[in-house]
N, C-alpha and C positions, 0 to 999 in steps of 0.2 A: 573477441574483437578481431582476431586474425582471420577467423573463418568468414566474418562479415566482409573483410577486406578482399578475400578471395572471391566471394560472391559478386561483389561490385565489379571486380576485375573481369570475372567470367561474363557478367552481364554486359560490360562494355564490349567484350569480344563478340558477343552475340549481336549486339547492335551494329557493330562494324560489318559483320557478315551480312546482316539483313540489308544494310545500306548498299553494300556492294552488289547484292543480288538485285535490289531494286534498280540500281543504276544500269546493271546489265540488261534488265528487262526494258528499261527506258530506251537503251541504245537499240535493242532489237525492234522496238516499236517505231523508232525513227527511221530505221533502215528499210523495214518492210511495212509500208502504210496499210492501215486497215481498210479493206474495200467493203464499204457498207453500201447496200443498195440505195438507200436514201441519199447518201453523199454522191454516188454516181449519177443518180437522177438529177440532182441539183446541178452538178457540173454540166450535164447534157443540156439543161435548160439555159445555163449561162453561155455555153458554146453556140447554141442555136440562136440566142438573142444577139450575140456578137456578129453572127452571119447576116443578120437582118439590118445591121447598121449600113446606111448608104455609103458608097465610096465616092471619091472625087469625080469619078466618071459619071455617076448618077445625078449628082446635084452640085451646084456651084453657089458660093457665097461671096459677099464683098469682104475686103480685108478687115474692115472694122468689126464685122460680125464674127470673124474668126479669131481676132486678137484676144489673148487670155484675159486681160483686164476688163474688156468690155463685152466679151462674148456671153451670150445666154445659152449657147449650145452645150449640150451635155454629151457624155459617152454614148448615150442612146441615139443621139442625132448624127454624130460624126466620130471618126477615128481620131481622137485628140492627139495621137502621136504623128499624124500626117495631115495636120491642118492645112499646110500649103497645097495639098493636092485638090482642095476644094475651091481654089482660086481659078478664075477664067485665065486663059493663056495671056490675055492682055494685062490683067491685074497681076499675074505672076511676074511677067517681065518688068512691069512698072515697079513692083515691090522689090525684087531681087536684082534687077538690072541685067538679067540674062534669061535665055529661054530654058524651059524645063530640061531639055536634053543636056545642056551644059551643067545645070544644077545637079543632075543625076550623076555626072562624072566626077564631081568634087568629093573629097574625103568626108566621111560621116561627121567628124568633129567640126569641120568647117560649115557643113550644113546646119548643125546644131547651133553654132555661133550666129550664123546669119538669121536663122529662125528666131533666136532669142532677141537679137537686135530689132527685129520687126514685130516682136510681141506674139509670136506664134508658138513659143516654147516656154 
């Protein structure tokens, strides 16, 4: 019975060692990402697709079309993080009560708050 107790204790130590080595391998994998050609090709497609999204300089929309709750526009149609850039200058000033130049000068947190109030965030 004592020898069995030793075996189970030895087995536990072996399991602990295996777990530690697996954790070590996992850490290595997390630090050094595996560069697979298929993954890289997929990322290149995503980047290329994002470059094709029209900017606010290319196309303009009405406020209602850009508001999150009513918008049918997707990430493929607009940059959803810059919805305000798709407003005409007149609509922008009517919406935010200031020209774009003034809006660009305010802190990021305040821009986010204003965009949220107008349903653009």
